[in-house]
C-alpha positions as CSV (number, residue, x, y, z in Angstrom):
1,M,7.0,-19.0,5.3
2,K,9.9,-16.8,4.6
3,R,7.6,-14.1,3.4
4,F,5.5,-14.4,6.7
5,F,8.6,-13.7,8.9
6,I,9.6,-10.7,6.8
7,I,6.0,-9.3,7.2
8,L,6.1,-10.2,11.0
9,F,9.5,-8.4,11.3
10,V,8.4,-5.3,9.6
11,A,5.3,-5.2,11.7
12,F,7.5,-5.4,15.0
13,A,9.7,-2.8,13.5
14,S,6.8,-0.4,12.7
15,I,5.4,-1.0,16.3
16,A,8.8,-0.2,17.8
17,A,9.2,2.9,15.8
18,S,5.9,4.1,16.6
19,Q,6.5,3.5,20.5
20,A,9.8,5.4,20.1
21,Q,8.2,8.2,18.4
22,N,5.4,8.2,21.2
23,T,8.2,8.1,23.8
24,K,10.1,11.1,22.1
25,A,6.8,13.1,21.8
26,N,6.0,12.5,25.5
27,A,9.7,13.5,26.4
28,R,9.5,16.7,24.3
29,K,6.0,17.6,25.9
30,L,7.4,17.2,29.3
31,F,10.4,19.3,28.5
32,Q,8.4,22.0,26.9
33,E,6.1,22.1,30.0
34,G,9.2,22.4,32.3
35,K,8.6,19.1,33.9
36,F,12.2,18.4,33.7
37,E,12.4,15.8,36.6
38,E,9.8,13.7,34.7
39,A,11.3,13.9,31.3
40,K,14.8,13.0,32.5
41,P,14.4,9.1,33.1
42,I,12.7,9.0,29.6
43,L,15.4,11.1,27.9
44,K,18.0,8.9,29.6
45,K,16.7,5.9,28.1
46,L,16.2,7.5,24.7
47,L,19.8,8.6,24.8
48,K,21.1,5.2,25.7
49,G,19.6,4.0,22.6
50,S,20.9,7.0,20.5
51,P,23.9,8.3,22.2
52,N,24.9,10.4,19.3
53,S,21.7,12.1,18.8
54,A,22.3,16.1,19.3
55,E,18.6,16.6,20.4
56,Y,18.7,13.9,23.1
57,N,21.9,15.2,24.2
58,Y,20.7,18.8,24.4
59,W,17.3,17.7,26.1
60,Y,19.0,15.5,28.8
61,A,21.8,17.9,29.6
62,A,19.3,20.8,29.9
63,C,17.1,18.5,32.4
64,C,20.1,17.7,34.4
65,F,20.9,21.3,34.6
66,E,17.5,22.4,35.6
67,T,17.3,19.8,38.2
68,G,20.7,20.3,39.7
69,D,21.8,16.8,38.6
70,T,25.7,16.7,38.3
71,T,26.1,13.0,37.3
72,A,26.0,13.9,33.5
73,N,28.8,15.6,31.6
74,I,26.5,18.6,31.0
75,E,29.2,20.8,29.4
76,E,30.2,18.1,26.6
77,M,26.7,17.1,25.8
78,L,25.7,20.8,25.4
79,K,28.8,21.6,23.4
80,M,28.0,18.7,21.1
81,A,24.4,19.8,20.6
82,A,25.5,23.3,19.9
83,K,28.1,22.2,17.3
84,R,25.3,20.3,15.5
85,R,23.1,23.5,15.5
86,V,20.7,22.6,18.2
87,L,19.6,26.2,18.5
88,N,18.9,26.4,22.2
89,A,22.1,24.7,23.3
90,P,24.4,27.8,23.4
91,Y,21.5,29.3,25.9
92,Y,22.0,26.5,28.3
93,L,25.7,26.5,27.9
94,G,25.8,30.1,29.0
95,R,23.8,29.4,32.0
96,F,26.0,26.4,32.9
97,Y,29.2,28.3,32.6
98,K,27.7,31.2,34.5
99,Q,26.9,28.7,37.4
100,E,30.4,27.5,37.2
101,L,31.9,30.9,37.6
102,R,33.4,30.9,34.0
103,Y,32.2,34.3,33.0
104,T,34.1,34.6,29.7
105,D,32.8,31.3,28.3
106,A,29.3,32.3,29.4
107,I,29.5,35.6,27.7
108,E,30.7,33.7,24.5
109,S,27.9,31.2,24.7
110,F,25.2,34.1,25.2
111,E,26.6,36.1,22.4
112,E,26.4,32.9,20.1
113,Y,22.8,32.4,21.3
114,L,21.9,36.0,20.4
115,E,23.0,35.2,16.9
116,V,21.3,31.9,16.4
117,G,18.5,31.7,18.9
118,K,14.6,31.8,17.7
119,D,12.9,31.6,21.2
120,E,11.8,35.1,21.9
121,D,11.4,34.6,25.6
122,K,15.0,33.1,25.9
123,L,16.5,35.9,23.5
124,V,15.4,38.5,26.0
125,E,16.6,36.6,29.0
126,A,19.9,36.0,27.3
127,H,20.3,39.6,26.5
128,S,19.7,40.4,30.2
129,R,22.0,37.7,31.5
130,L,24.8,39.0,29.0
131,A,24.5,42.5,30.3
132,K,25.0,41.3,33.9
133,L,27.8,39.1,33.0
134,N,29.6,42.1,31.1
135,S,29.0,44.1,34.3
136,L,30.5,41.2,36.4
137,M,33.6,41.1,34.2
138,R,34.0,45.0,34.3
139,M,33.9,44.9,38.2
140,M,36.2,41.7,38.2
141,R,38.9,43.5,36.2
142,S,38.8,46.5,38.5
143,T,38.6,44.6,41.9
144,E,39.8,46.9,44.7
145,R,42.9,45.6,46.5
146,V,41.5,45.6,50.0
147,C,42.9,43.8,53.2
148,I,40.3,41.7,55.0
149,V,41.3,41.5,58.7
150,D,38.9,39.1,59.8
151,S,35.2,37.5,59.3
152,I,32.7,36.1,61.5
153,I,29.5,34.2,60.5
154,V,26.4,35.2,62.5
155,D,22.6,34.7,62.5
156,K,21.0,37.1,60.0
157,K,18.3,38.2,62.3
158,N,20.8,39.6,64.8
159,F,23.7,40.6,62.4
160,L,23.9,44.1,63.7
161,Q,25.2,42.8,67.1
162,A,28.4,41.9,65.2
163,Y,28.9,45.7,64.6
164,R,30.8,46.6,67.6
165,M,32.4,49.8,66.0
166,G,32.8,52.1,69.0
167,S,30.5,54.9,70.0
168,D,32.4,57.7,67.9
169,V,30.7,56.1,64.6
170,G,27.1,56.3,65.8
171,V,24.5,53.6,66.2
172,L,22.9,51.0,64.0
173,R,19.5,49.5,65.0
174,K,16.5,47.8,63.3
175,V,13.9,50.2,62.2
176,S,11.4,48.2,64.0
177,D,13.3,48.4,67.3
178,Y,13.9,52.0,67.3
179,F,10.3,53.0,66.5
180,G,8.7,50.1,68.4
181,N,6.6,49.0,65.5
182,P,7.4,45.4,64.3
183,S,5.9,46.1,60.9
184,L,8.5,48.6,59.9
185,E,11.5,47.2,57.8
186,G,15.3,47.9,57.3
187,V,18.0,49.4,59.4
188,L,18.4,52.7,60.9
189,S,21.6,54.7,61.3
190,M,22.2,57.5,63.8
191,T,25.2,59.8,63.5
192,E,27.6,59.9,66.4
193,R,26.3,63.1,67.7
194,G,22.8,61.9,67.9
195,T,21.2,64.6,65.8
196,D,20.4,62.9,62.5
197,I,18.9,59.5,61.6
198,Y,18.8,57.9,58.2
199,Y,16.4,55.1,57.4
200,P,14.0,53.4,55.0
201,Q,10.3,53.9,54.5
202,R,8.1,52.3,51.9
203,V,7.0,54.5,49.1
204,D,4.2,53.7,46.6
205,A,4.4,55.0,43.1
206,E,2.6,54.0,39.8
207,G,1.5,50.7,41.5
208,L,5.0,49.7,42.8
209,S,6.3,49.9,46.3
210,F,9.8,50.2,47.2
211,L,11.9,51.2,50.4
212,K,13.5,54.6,50.0
213,L,15.8,56.4,52.3
214,F,14.8,59.3,54.6
215,K,16.4,61.7,57.1
216,A,15.3,63.2,60.2
217,T,17.1,65.9,62.1
218,K,16.8,66.7,65.8
219,T,16.5,70.1,67.2
220,G,16.5,70.4,70.9
221,D,14.6,67.3,72.1
222,E,12.3,67.1,69.1
223,W,12.8,65.2,65.8
224,G,11.7,67.0,62.7
225,N,9.6,65.5,59.9
226,P,11.6,63.0,57.9
227,T,12.5,64.1,54.3
228,Q,13.4,61.8,51.5
229,L,17.0,62.0,50.4
230,R,17.4,63.7,47.1
231,G,19.7,62.5,44.3
232,F,18.8,58.8,44.6
233,D,17.1,57.2,41.6
234,T,18.2,53.5,41.9
235,G,15.1,51.9,40.4
236,G,15.0,49.4,43.3
237,N,14.8,49.2,47.2
238,D,17.3,51.4,49.2
239,D,18.2,50.3,52.8
240,Y,21.2,49.9,55.2
241,P,22.3,53.5,55.4
242,F,25.5,54.8,57.0
243,M,26.8,58.3,57.2
244,S,30.6,58.6,57.8
245,A,31.9,60.9,60.7
246,D,33.0,63.4,58.0
247,G,29.3,64.0,57.3
248,T,29.8,63.8,53.6
249,T,30.6,60.1,52.6
250,F,27.3,58.0,52.7
251,Y,26.9,54.3,52.1
252,F,23.8,52.5,51.5
253,A,22.6,49.1,49.8
254,S,20.3,48.9,46.8
255,D,18.8,46.0,44.6
256,G,18.2,48.5,41.8
257,D,19.2,48.8,38.3
258,E,22.9,49.0,38.7
259,S,23.1,46.0,41.2
260,I,25.0,42.8,40.0
261,G,22.8,40.6,42.2
262,G,20.5,41.2,45.1
263,Y,21.6,44.1,47.2
264,D,24.8,45.8,46.4
265,I,26.6,48.5,48.3
266,F,26.7,52.0,46.9
267,I,28.6,55.0,47.8
268,T,27.8,58.8,47.4
269,R,28.8,62.0,48.7
270,Y,26.7,65.0,50.1
271,D,26.9,68.2,48.0
272,S,26.3,70.7,50.8
273,E,26.2,73.6,48.1
274,N,23.2,72.2,46.2
275,R,21.9,70.3,49.3
276,R,21.6,67.0,47.7
277,F,23.6,63.8,47.2
278,L,25.7,63.2,44.1
279,K,24.9,60.3,41.9
280,P,25.5,57.1,43.7
281,T,28.2,54.7,42.5
282,N,28.3,50.9,42.9
283,I,31.3,50.3,45.2
284,G,32.4,47.2,43.1
285,M,34.1,44.0,44.0
286,P,35.1,42.5,46.4
287,F,32.5,44.1,48.4
288,N,29.8,43.3,46.1
289,S,28.6,40.0,44.5
290,E,25.8,38.3,43.0
291,A,24.3,37.7,46.4
292,N,23.1,40.4,49.0
293,D,26.0,42.6,50.2
294,Y,25.0,45.3,52.4
295,M,25.5,47.4,55.7
296,M,28.9,49.1,54.9
297,A,30.0,51.0,57.9
298,V,33.6,52.7,58.6
299,N,35.3,53.8,61.8
300,E,37.6,56.6,60.3
301,M,39.3,56.9,63.6
302,I,40.8,53.5,63.8
303,N,40.5,52.9,60.0
304,L,38.4,49.8,60.1
305,G,35.4,49.0,58.0
306,W,32.5,46.3,58.2
307,F,30.2,44.9,55.7
308,A,27.7,42.1,55.6
309,T,27.0,39.4,52.9
310,D,25.2,36.1,52.4
311,R,27.4,34.9,49.6
312,R,28.0,31.2,50.1
313,M,26.1,31.3,53.4
314,P,23.5,28.7,54.5
315,E,19.9,29.9,54.9
316,G,19.5,32.3,58.0
317,K,23.3,33.1,58.2
318,V,25.4,36.1,57.0
319,C,29.1,36.8,57.0
320,I,30.5,40.0,58.5
321,Y,33.8,41.0,57.0
322,I,36.1,43.5,58.8
323,F,38.6,45.2,56.5
324,I,41.2,48.1,56.3
325,P,39.6,51.0,54.3
326,N,41.7,52.5,51.5
327,Q,42.2,56.2,51.2
328,S,42.2,55.9,47.5
329,R,41.0,52.8,45.5
330,P,43.9,50.6,44.4
331,T,43.1,47.8,42.1
332,Y,44.6,44.4,41.2
333,D,46.3,44.1,37.7
334,Y,43.9,41.6,36.0
335,E,46.4,41.1,33.0
336,T,49.1,40.0,35.2
337,L,47.3,37.9,37.7
338,G,44.8,36.1,35.2
339,Y,41.3,35.1,35.3
340,D,41.4,32.4,38.2
341,V,43.5,34.5,40.7
342,M,41.2,37.7,40.1
343,L,38.0,35.3,40.3
344,S,39.3,34.3,43.8
345,L,40.2,38.0,45.0
346,S,37.1,39.4,43.7
347,H,34.8,36.7,45.2
348,L,36.8,36.6,48.5
349,F,37.4,32.9,48.4
350,S,40.1,33.2,50.8
351,I,40.8,36.3,53.0
352,K,44.5,35.2,53.4
353,E,45.0,36.2,49.8
354,T,44.1,39.6,50.5
355,Q,46.5,40.0,53.6
356,G,49.6,41.3,51.7
357,D,50.8,43.6,54.4
358,A,51.4,41.5,57.6
359,E,52.1,44.3,59.8
360,A,48.9,46.2,58.7
361,V,47.0,43.1,59.6
362,R,48.6,42.8,62.9
363,K,47.8,46.5,63.9
364,A,44.4,46.2,62.6
365,R,43.6,43.1,64.6
366,Q,45.0,44.6,67.6
367,Q,42.6,47.7,67.2
368,Y,39.8,45.4,66.4
369,A,40.4,43.2,69.6
370,L,40.7,46.4,71.6
371,L,37.5,47.6,70.2
372,Q,35.6,44.5,71.1
373,Y,37.0,44.5,74.6
374,N,36.0,48.1,75.2
375,T,32.7,47.6,73.7
376,A,32.0,44.4,75.9
377,D,33.3,46.5,79.0
378,N,30.4,48.9,78.5
379,S,27.8,46.1,77.7
380,A,24.4,46.5,79.1
381,E,22.9,44.2,81.9
382,G,21.9,40.9,80.5
383,D,24.4,40.9,77.5
384,F,25.2,37.3,78.3
385,L,24.5,34.5,80.6
386,F,27.6,32.7,82.2
387,I,26.8,30.0,84.9
388,L,29.6,30.3,87.5
389,D,28.1,27.5,89.9
390,D,24.7,26.2,91.0
391,A,24.1,29.3,92.9
392,T,25.8,32.3,90.8
393,D,24.9,33.4,87.3
394,Y,27.0,36.4,85.6
395,T,25.3,38.6,83.2
396,T,27.7,41.6,82.8
397,L,31.5,42.0,82.8
398,A,31.2,43.9,85.9
399,N,30.1,40.8,87.8
400,F,33.6,39.4,87.7
401,K,35.8,40.0,90.7
402,S,38.9,38.5,89.2
403,P,40.5,40.7,86.5
404,E,42.4,37.7,85.2
405,A,39.1,35.7,84.9
406,R,37.3,38.7,83.3
407,K,40.0,39.3,80.7
408,L,40.0,35.6,79.7
409,F,36.3,35.3,79.6
410,V,36.3,38.3,77.0
411,K,38.8,36.4,75.0
412,W,36.7,33.2,75.4
413,Q,33.8,34.9,74.2
414,E,35.6,36.1,71.0
415,D,36.8,32.5,70.3
416,T,33.3,31.2,71.0
417,S,32.1,33.4,68.4
418,K,34.7,32.5,66.0
419,Q,33.9,28.8,66.8
420,S,30.4,29.2,65.9
421,S,31.3,30.7,62.6
422,R,33.6,27.6,61.9
423,I,30.7,25.3,62.6
424,A,28.4,27.3,60.4
425,L,31.1,27.2,57.6
426,L,31.5,23.5,58.1
427,E,27.9,23.0,57.4
428,Q,27.9,25.1,54.5
429,K,30.9,23.1,53.1
430,R,29.1,19.9,53.7
431,T,26.0,21.2,51.9
432,Q,28.3,22.2,49.0
433,Y,29.9,18.9,49.0
434,A,26.4,16.9,48.7
435,E,25.6,19.1,45.8
436,S,29.0,18.9,43.9
437,N,30.1,16.5,41.2
438,N,32.8,13.9,41.9
439,A,35.8,16.2,40.8
440,Q,34.5,19.0,43.0
441,K,34.0,16.5,45.9
442,Q,37.7,15.4,45.6
443,R,38.9,18.9,45.7
444,M,36.8,19.6,48.8
445,T,37.5,16.3,50.9
446,T,40.8,17.5,52.5
447,E,39.6,20.9,53.2
448,I,36.4,19.6,55.1
449,L,38.4,17.0,56.9
450,N,40.8,19.7,58.1
451,L,38.0,22.0,59.1
452,E,36.5,19.2,61.1
453,Q,39.5,18.4,62.9
454,T,40.0,22.2,63.7
455,V,36.5,22.3,65.1
456,E,37.0,19.3,67.3
457,R,40.3,20.6,68.8
458,E,38.8,24.0,69.2
459,Q,35.7,22.8,71.1
460,E,37.9,20.7,73.4
461,R,40.2,23.8,74.1
462,L,37.2,26.0,74.7
463,A,35.7,23.7,77.2
464,K,39.1,23.6,79.2
465,V,39.3,27.5,79.1
466,E,35.6,27.8,80.5
467,K,36.6,25.5,83.2
468,E,39.7,27.8,84.0
469,I,37.5,30.7,84.1
470,R,35.4,29.3,86.7
471,R,38.3,28.1,88.7
472,I,40.0,31.5,88.6
473,E,36.9,33.4,89.6
474,L,35.8,31.0,92.3
475,E,39.2,31.2,93.9
476,R,39.0,34.8,94.2
477,L,35.6,34.6,95.7
478,N,36.8,32.1,98.3
479,R,39.6,34.6,99.3
480,R,37.2,37.4,99.9
């Protein structure tokens, strides 16, 4: 009888072992096929039975990373797997650290993987990622000390409307609008004299198609044939041109070989003697990031600059930063400030951190407000719709009869735009909160609550100001 139970136990153990092997094989197959969501529950069960298995820890952590699941301690699981010589663990550790903006840790992990890795595809990718990370660190170490005056969040499709720079710096327009052809891409820049335009055209070569920059010059009333700009060899798309008032300094954006991610802003200068542009240079951080950064423009008369970015923005939105351009390129001292501070400054996590000179900020904001007022003063018919009462709609500032109401309306418009930016930022923070782990959520809670309260208070204030504008204007009309 005893022998019978022993045989039965061995049989059950063999069946269980066979089932475990089948389960493991199935999990491995799903993982190798990139079906991480399907593999994850199987691996979770296997890991529960064998919590010290380096292989299971690696597979499960990788699945969580690939699916954006932040409930697992991905870092510790991958570190344990790497320590026990699971060869691909350093590869995923590098990607994890990169996502967490821990660039130095990511560099170390990818360097380790290049030493021990066997997967040819992953080795090629790790080499490419490591090169980008080293570029990021070089840029971060030499981040320009620039003062950000303000920022506004706008719809990406109409972002050029936020570039109220004054008539003395030229005109920015969509290429499709300027030429009346909706199929055309990119942004066109016209110089302040109206004699030169710069814009992208699609160029096909060796089976590839890229946007490249062209220039056309006006003679009399006729535009000459466009010619491609010489000296540009970025290996990617070139767009968002802007020629400064000096006729020499030229900004544009490219997603080519020297970009650290998406479109980056580049600067070059025109060599009039050789009639070509010098080799473009990546303008660096904080202007550029791993997202899309573009449309740098500068008003040298009032020393204000603009650029656009979709970093940390919700879909369909971009942030326009207004800054004080430097005559030289002062940089922060990385060794003194340390990694965390430099990370924040280079990524523009807080524009307040950049505002070291309070008097310069005050003057710049004064100039910017004056510029917005003057631009609005010359706005075209139909620039806005303000319902005064059931019988009267205003569409231009010239409609206002009361100077006080008119001035109040301009400020109300500006504050309403800022409120829209706050609301968009709040939605962005809420989205980030939903995707964060518990520790990150704790750090974000107070910030989100404060922002919600600010939005609510400002909404009430703007409603009162809107009523006051109507009251003042209607009183003036009644006295006429």
